[in-house]
Structures are given as C-alpha cells and as structure tokens.
ZANU-889203 format. One record per residue (C-alpha): y, x, z; residue in one letter. Coordinates in steps of 0.05 Angstrom, whole numbers, padded with zeros to 5 digits, always signed. Each point is the difference from the previous one (the first is absolute). Last residue first. Layout:
<nodes>
YXZA/...
</nodes>
This chain:
<nodes>
-00322+00093+01544A/+00019+00058-00056N/+00078+00015+00004P/+00030-00020-00077T/+00032+00066-00025T/-00056+00024-00041D/-00018-00065-00031R/+00083-00015-00018T/+00003+00064-00024E/-00057-00011-00047T/+00019-00076-00024E/+00073+00049-00006V/-00035+00048-00051N/-00041-00052-00040K/+00078-00046-00013A/+00017+00070-00015T/-00064+00009-00049S/+00018-00068-00038T/+00063+00005-00015K/+00003+00061-00019A/-00059-00015-00046A/+00036-00066-00028S/+00072+00051-00018V/-00043+00044-00033R/-00040-00061-00039Q/+00067-00035-00020H/+00027+00074-00025E/-00060+00014-00035A/+00017-00080-00034Q/+00057+00016-00012R/-00001+00071-00033L/-00052-00036-00049V/+00049-00051-00014K/+00044+00047-00013M/-00040+00040-00054Q/-00020-00057-00031K/+00071-00029-00015G/+00023+00075-00022R/-00059-00008-00053R/+00025-00072-00018R/+00069+00031+00001W/-00026+00070-00047L/-00027-00055-00049A/+00051-00037-00004W/+00048+00062-00010L/-00045+00023-00056I/-00010-00070-00039T/+00070+00000+00001V/+00012+00056-00035A/-00060-00012-00046I/+00042-00062-00019F/+00070+00030-00011I/-00025+00048-00039L/-00030-00050-00042V/+00066-00051-00005A/+00027+00063-00025A/-00047+00016-00048V/+00002-00073-00026A/+00077-00001+00004S/+00011+00068-00047I/-00050-00035-00055A/+00030-00064-00001T/+00072+00026+00009W/-00018+00042-00070T/-00042-00056-00027T/+00073-00049+00003F/+00047+00064-00023F/+00020-00033-00063G/-00022-00081-00001A/+00017-00023-00062D/-00008+00052-00051V/-00048+00045+00038S/-00039-00064+00025L/-00005-00035-00069T/-00023+00062-00031R/-00049+00020+00054Q/-00019-00073-00005G/-00018+00002-00071A/-00042+00082+00011H/-00032-00047+00043A/-00028-00055-00055S/-00006+00052-00042E/-00058+00028+00047T/+00015+00071+00036S/+00017-00016+00067G/+00029+00043+00048F/+00061-00030+00008A/-00016-00077-00013I/-00062+00003+00031G/+00038+00031+00070A/+00046-00055-00007T/-00066-00043+00001L/-00025+00023+00057L/+00068+00005+00036N/+00012-00082-00011P/-00076+00002+00013T/+00003+00027+00072A/-00025-00067+00042I/-00057-00010-00045A/-00026+00065+00021V/+00014-00012+00072A/-00038-00064-00004V/-00056+00040-00033L/-00002+00052+00052V/+00001-00060+00052I/-00054-00040-00035A/-00038+00061+00001I/+00006+00014+00083K/-00016-00077+00003W/-00067+00019-00025P/-00020+00058+00032W/+00024-00029+00068S/+00060+00020+00035V/-00003+00020+00078S/+00000+00065-00016K/+00065-00001-00028R/+00017+00042-00071T/+00009-00065-00033A/+00060-00020+00028Q/+00025+00070-00026W/+00001-00031-00072A/+00056-00052+00024V/+00046+00055+00020L/-00015+00036-00062L/+00012-00074-00041P/+00068-00004+00034I/+00020+00077-00011F/-00004-00002-00065T/+00017-00067-00027F/+00065+00000+00050V/+00019+00068-00026F/-00003+00010-00075G/+00016-00070-00002Y/+00072+00003+00030F/+00010+00064-00020M/-00007-00023-00073G/+00042-00053+00018V/+00051+00031+00025L/-00001+00051-00055V/+00003-00040-00056S/+00058-00047+00034A/+00040+00063-00001G/-00010+00015-00075L/+00015-00070-00008D/-00039-00016-00073R/-00028-00075+00015R/-00028+00016+00064V/-00049-00053+00016Q/-00003-00008-00064G/-00013+00064-00024A/-00060+00001+00048I/-00029-00066-00015V/+00001+00020-00079D/-00033+00069+00018S/-00047-00043+00045W/-00021-00046-00056W/-00005+00066-00052R/-00051+00030+00045P/-00039-00055+00012L/-00018-00022-00063I/-00037+00043-00038A/-00041+00034+00071G/-00017-00073+00013L/-00024-00012-00068I/-00037+00057+00016F/-00024+00005+00068Y/-00018-00078-00012A/-00047+00016-00047A/-00035+00063+00028V/-00019-00048+00069A/-00018-00068-00048V/-00044+00052-00032L/-00024+00029+00071A/-00008-00073+00021A/-00039-00013-00061V/-00049+00055+00013L/-00012-00021+00071I/-00016-00063-00017L/-00045+00018-00054I/-00038+00042+00051I/-00001-00041+00050K/-00034-00060-00050V/-00047+00058-00016G/-00021+00013+00069A/-00009-00070+00019N/-00041-00010-00061R/-00043+00055+00025K/-00005-00021+00079K/-00025-00070-00040Q/-00042+00031-00045A/-00031+00044+00068P/-00002-00072+00044V/-00039-00029-00070Q/-00063+00038+00005A/-00019+00001+00077Q/+00007-00085-00015E/-00049+00010-00056T/-00044+00046+00043M/
</nodes>
C-alpha cells in the first residue's frame, strides 16, 4: 500500500519539475527575444554599413547578393523536407536549417519592418550608410522566390515526363515481347503443319 502511494507522489513531483522547467525555458526564450531584439538590428545595420561604406553601387550589389542567395538557398533546403523518404524529425531539422540560412534576410526584414528603438536605429544607419540596400534586398528576394517557383514547376514537369517515358518504354517492351512470342508460336505451328506424318 505504501509503495503504491509513493508512485503517484513521484509522478506528481516529476510533473512539477517538468512544469517548472517549461516555465524557465519560456522565460529564457522571452528574455533572449527581447535582448536579441535590442542588439541584433543595430549590429546587423553596422555590419552592412561596414561592407557598403556609403557606396551606392556597393549598396545595390550587396543588397542583391543577400536578397537572392539567402532566399533561394533556404528555399532549396526547405524543399528537401517535402520528400516522402524524409521522416518527420528530419523534416523539422531541415526547416530549422533553412531558417538559419535565411537569417541575414530575416535580420534585414526585422530592421525594415521593426518598430523597436533598435530597429529604428538600424533603419537610420542603413538609410545613411547603405541607401539602396534594403530595397534591393527585397527586390532580389522576390526574384529568388519567382525563380524558385519556376525551377520547381520545371522540375515537376521533367519528372512527370520521365515517368511517362518510362511507362511508354515498358509498354513498347511488352508489345515487342508479345510480338516475338506470337511469331515463335506461329513458326512452331507452321513447322508442325508442314512436317509429314510418319
């Protein structure tokens, strides 16, 4: 009786520990969000300003590079999660990797659309030191999405055509095999008919 009473007490303690750990993790996540929200926009705008150095041509090229590369590659990586052979834990891991690769564009979007003081400071830095960076990042990101959609459609059409060709080849092979079998039977029948009875 005492052993049975101890088991529910242990379960209650374990459940209490889990709840406390979940609450602590949630508090850490919220704190990290606010801390990173206050630091990252300023840091990222300073990084871009250091790369561009108030050169409008460099601002356009750097914006195009970040916008295209860090949109197209994450989409390609995330696309791998659509495969049937990939299990669910791996699908989640692939999507997380894709989001991590897209971090530069997410940081730029956080500055462009953010309403925090840090985001406004980042906006001012980019507008002064990297004038066209945000605009060309957005244009190149949209271009990357459109090209990815076009590549996906062409890939699907190519695979469908390959499957159709495989079916047609199999049908042709079966037809040729059936024709050979029929010809062999006809020759055998004719041979039997023309052979004189002993």
